[in-house]
C-alpha positions in Angstrom: 236.2 205.4 -21.1 235.2 201.9 -22.0 233.4 199.6 -19.6 235.0 196.2 -19.1 231.7 194.3 -19.6 228.1 194.2 -18.8 227.6 192.4 -15.5 224.1 191.0 -15.3 223.1 190.2 -11.7 220.4 187.6 -11.1 217.4 189.2 -9.6 215.3 186.2 -8.7 212.0 187.3 -7.4 213.0 191.0 -7.1 210.6 193.3 -8.9 211.3 196.8 -10.3 210.9 199.5 -7.7 207.5 200.4 -9.3 205.5 199.2 -12.1 205.0 200.7 -15.6 201.4 201.5 -14.6 202.8 203.8 -11.8 204.4 205.8 -14.5 201.4 206.0 -16.7 202.0 202.7 -18.6 205.4 203.6 -20.0 205.3 200.4 -22.2 202.6 202.0 -24.4 204.5 205.2 -24.9 206.2 205.8 -28.2 210.0 206.4 -28.2 209.6 209.8 -29.9 208.8 211.6 -26.7 212.4 211.4 -25.5 213.9 214.9 -25.8 217.0 215.6 -27.8 219.4 215.9 -24.8 218.2 212.6 -23.3 218.5 211.0 -26.8 222.1 212.2 -27.0 222.9 210.7 -23.6 221.2 207.4 -24.6 223.3 207.2 -27.7 226.5 208.0 -25.7 225.6 205.2 -23.2 225.0 202.7 -26.1 228.4 203.7 -27.6 230.0 202.7 -24.3 228.6 199.2 -24.5 230.4 196.4 -26.1 228.6 195.0 -29.2 227.8 191.8 -27.5 226.3 193.7 -24.6 224.2 195.7 -27.0 223.0 192.5 -28.6 222.2 191.0 -25.2 220.1 194.0 -24.1 218.4 194.2 -27.4 217.4 190.5 -27.1 215.9 190.8 -23.7 212.2 191.1 -23.0 211.0 194.1 -21.0 210.4 191.7 -18.0 214.1 190.6 -18.2 215.5 194.1 -17.8 215.5 193.6 -14.0 218.6 191.5 -14.6 220.5 194.7 -15.4 219.6 196.3 -12.0 222.6 195.2 -10.0 225.4 195.4 -12.6 224.6 198.0 -15.3 222.0 199.7 -13.2 224.5 200.2 -10.3 227.0 201.7 -12.8 224.4 203.9 -14.3 223.2 205.2 -10.9 226.8 206.0 -9.9 227.1 208.0 -13.2 223.9 209.9 -12.4 225.3 210.6 -8.9 228.4 212.1 -10.5 226.2 214.3 -12.6 227.1 212.4 -15.8 224.3 211.9 -18.4 222.4 214.8 -16.8 219.9 215.2 -19.6 218.9 211.6 -19.4 218.7 211.9 -15.6 216.4 214.9 -15.9 214.2 213.2 -18.4 213.8 210.1 -16.2 213.4 212.1 -13.0 210.4 213.8 -14.7 208.9 210.4 -15.4 208.7 209.5 -11.7 206.3 210.7 -9.0 207.4 212.1 -5.6 206.3 208.8 -4.0 208.3 206.6 -6.4 211.3 208.9 -7.0 214.6 207.2 -6.3 217.9 206.5 -8.1 216.6 202.9 -8.5 213.4 204.2 -10.2 215.3 206.7 -12.4 217.8 204.1 -13.5 215.0 201.6 -14.3 213.4 204.2 -16.6 216.9 204.9 -18.2 217.6 201.2 -18.8 214.1 200.8 -20.4 214.8 203.8 -22.7 218.2 202.4 -23.7 216.6 199.1 -24.4 213.8 200.7 -26.5 216.5 202.7 -28.5 218.4 199.5 -29.2 215.3 197.6 -30.3 214.2 200.5 -32.6 217.7 200.7 -34.2 218.7 197.1 -35.1 221.9 198.2 -36.9 223.5 199.4 -33.6 
C-alpha cells in the first residue's frame, strides 16, 4: 500500500516528548545496534515513502524531525497500534523508560532511526 504523500505538520515551539539524553544520548549511538527485524521494518517503511519524501527526510537536521510528528508520526503510531512493523515497535519500546514510554516517544525513536538509515544510505 502506497502512502499518498508525506504530510509535515508545523510544530512551532513543541518539543519531542523527551530528549535524547533521557534515552542515553541516542544521537551518539551508532546505527549498527538496530537489530535485524527492526532493520527490515525500517527498510519496508522507507520503501513506502515517495522518493521526494525520502529526500526531504534525509535533508532534515535532527532538530527538524519534530516536523514529522503530526503527519508521518501519526500514521506511524497508527501502524504500531495495528501491530504493523512490530519488530521496529519492540526495538523502539526497549529504548524508552517506563516514565517516558508512550506511542509518541516510540514513534519519535522510530522516525529518528528511519532518518539515520536514510542518511547512512544516500542512494535510497
